[in-house]
C-alpha positions, 0 to 999 in steps of 0.5 A, a space after each residue: 775505478 775499482 773501489 778500494 777495500 778500505 776507505 781513502 780520505 784525502 789529507 786536506 791538512 797536506 802534511 803527508 808528503 811534500 814531494 807528492 803536493 805537486 801531483 795531488 791536483 791530479 788524483 783520480 776520480 775517487 780522490 777529492 780535488 785539491 787546489 794546489 797553487 803554484 809558486 816559485 817563492 812564499 811571497 807568491 802564495 796567498 796569505 796563509 800558506 806557510 811555504 813553498 815547495 817543490 813548486 806549489 804552495 804548502 800549508 800546514 794546517 795548525 789543527 794537524 799539529 800534534 794529531 791523534 791516531 784518529 781515522 777519519 780526521 784527515 790528519 796523519 800522526 807524523 811522529 813515532 809511537 803507535 799511529 793505530 789503524 790511522 788510514 789517513 796516512 795512506 798514500 796510495 791502494 792501487 788495484 793491478 787488475 786489467 784497467 778496461 779488460 776486453 770481454 771477447 778476450 780471455 787473455 785479457 780477463 786476469 787476476 793477480 795471484 802473487 806479488 813481488 817487493 816492489 822496486 822504487 826508481 830514482 823518481 819515485 815511481 814503483 815498478 813491481 812483478 807480479 803473477 797473474 792467472 787469466 782466463 785461459 788458466 795460464 799462469 804468466 808474470 807481468 810488470 807494472 809500473 806507477 806513476 811518481 805519486 804511486 797513485 795509478 798504474 801508468 804502464 803495464 807489460 807481460 814479461 813471459 809465462 811463470 809461477 813465481 814473482 821475482 822482484 824486479 830490478 831497475 838496472 843503471 841504464 833505467 831498464 827494468 829487468 823482470 824474471 819469468 819462467 823462460 828467462 829475464 825481460 829487459 823493458 824501459 822503466 818509462 813505458 815497460 815495453 818489451 825491449 829484449 828477451 834473455 833467454 835462460 831458464 828461471 833465475 835461481 832466486 832473483 836478480 842483481 844489478 852491478 855497477 858504481 865503480 870507476 870502470 863505468 861497467 854496469 851488469 846485471 847477474 843472475 844464476 839459474 837452477 840448472 846450473 848456469 850463470 848469466 852476465 849481462 851487459 847493459 852498455 853493449 846489450 851483449 850476455 855472457 853464459 857460463 855453464 857451472 861445473 857440477 861441484 859449482 852449484 845448481 838447483 834453487 839458490 838465493 838471489 846472488 849478492 854483489 861485493 861493495 866494490 861490484 867486482 864479484 857477485 856471490 851465489 849461495 845455493 840452498 845445498 850449501 854451496 858458496 860460489 864467487 863470480 867476477 863480474 868486472 874483470 876479464 875473464 868473467 866468471 867463477 873465481 871460488 867456491 866453497 861451503 857455507 858451513 862443514 867440509 869441502 869434498 871435491 866431486 869424483 868422476 864430474 859428480 857434484 860436490 857436497 857440503 856436510 855442514 848445516 845448510 843455509 837459511 837465507 841469502 848472504 851478505 857482504 861487507 869488506 870482502 867478507 861474506 856472511 852467511 846465515 845457518 839453520 834452523 840454528 839461527 848461527 851465522 858464519 863468515 866466509 872469504 875467497 882465498 887462493 886457489 879458487 876457494 872460499 874458506 871459513 874466517 871465524 873459528 866457529 859459527 855464531 849462535 844468534 839464539 834463533 832462526 832469522 827473519 828473512 835475511 841478514 842485513 849490514 849497517 852503515 858501520 859494517 855491522 851485522 843487524 840480525 831480526 830473530 822471528 821471535 822478534 829478537 834483534 842482534 847486533 853483531 861485529 866482526 872482530 876478526 877471528 870471531 864474532 860477537 854480539 854488541 848490542 841487543 833489542 826485541 820487538 816484543 812480538 814474533 815478526 813475518 819471515 821477509 826481509 826487515 828494512 834499515 832506515 837512515 835513521 838507525 831505525 829497524 822496520 818489520 812486519 808483525 807475523 801474519 803481516 797485519 802490523 807494521 813494527 819499527 825500533 830506532 837506535 838512540 845513543 845515550 850517556 851509557 851507550 846505545 839502545 833501542 827504543 820503540 819507534 812508529 808502529 801501525 796495523 794495516 786494514 789488509 794484511 801485506 804480503 811479501 817484503 815492503 820497499 821504502 823511499 822518500 818517506 814513503 812504505 810500500 808493500 803488496 796486500 794478500 789482496 793482490 794490490 799495492 799499498 804505500 803509506 807515510 813513513 818518517 824515514 828513508 832507506 839507509 844509504 850505505 850497507 846492504 839492506 836489500 838485494 839487487 843493489 850495490 853498496 849504495 843501494 842504487 840497484 833500487 830493488 828488494 828482495 823477498 824470502 823465497 
């Protein structure tokens, strides 16, 4: 097994995660074995054990109660506050290089050069896309899957040639969709064997999985830089490819965003064109087009339309049939809405000034309010008042943050990487007698800087590192179950993906 770039110590106190306990006995050889006792109830456990969870006896040693952030004491502090650089909280540090490379095959000798943001499956396994360069100097996109405990890579597959790692999306049929230069590869998440190749050209920005309403229809949608939109039906294994009119967009874009109903996918092109696509009703296809900001000027004689205002600075977010788009570099945000006939119009009289450029993307909390983290570290919570937007709450991390999408936790938590990716920071929203306020939450330093955006699921924070590895840490929260804290998902986050900033 590859040696980790920093030490990993087994948690003798077993305070990390109850959900990981059943798998601790099968750790790789570089971890110490832990004898976990099986049980149905606490009465089945030997004296001294404090609980029976997930079929195993669980012992919380008194010595770890109120543990301090001291590396090497085999205790992980579970509360809020500064956890410093306590690597006892490290759940996983996984090398993605070849497990057993063939010395005679140059294609089997490769290194990871870029990692996407991880996607977390329902069982806790992680699927991540990566760009690798092999011994023939060919750049390819590969997909990797860990076991449910995030301890080992158990499956890997080549998706196709490529030079950019778009986040893999796990669809509603438990297939993983991985973008590469020629289109999208569909693989079963259990094995990551190539099942189908949907040729289209490189998806612009990423992929979105749409589903969840009474119709039962589940589709995967992406746009391409050549001005096409692909709608792929997961159940029927069929595709509809739409070639857009020039005035409907093309070129670079952010990943599509699904509406709460799942009946629309919105594409925001970096040119400023905003496109709404019908994903459920027949006929599937574009329903409206407009500009993020500025006057809409239809193209003449087949030419592309022009958006004269300030260009978008990040992907959109949708709530209640309204689309919110950040503008840059000013740090303003605009509210848009689809209207007849086939147009997208501004609903706020003027864009709202947030006070600086945002980090990564806008978020929406369970109350339907926008949450924006500024690159400076400021946080703005915005309420849509109908004809205008207003800032209703403010906070500050006290330091600049990385330009990757932040996370919204279920405990009203906002989590980010510090600038440079060397630290995890969070703040918590708390209701008080005089109103709500944000207070400092957990924070800790990373031995190796993070690369790309993090994922959060079931008390574990997962991210790629600058060294091309996959790391996971205990974290006292889980992803919010409502709103749109991540691309690739519907209103209930069932898409299981988080999109990195392009």
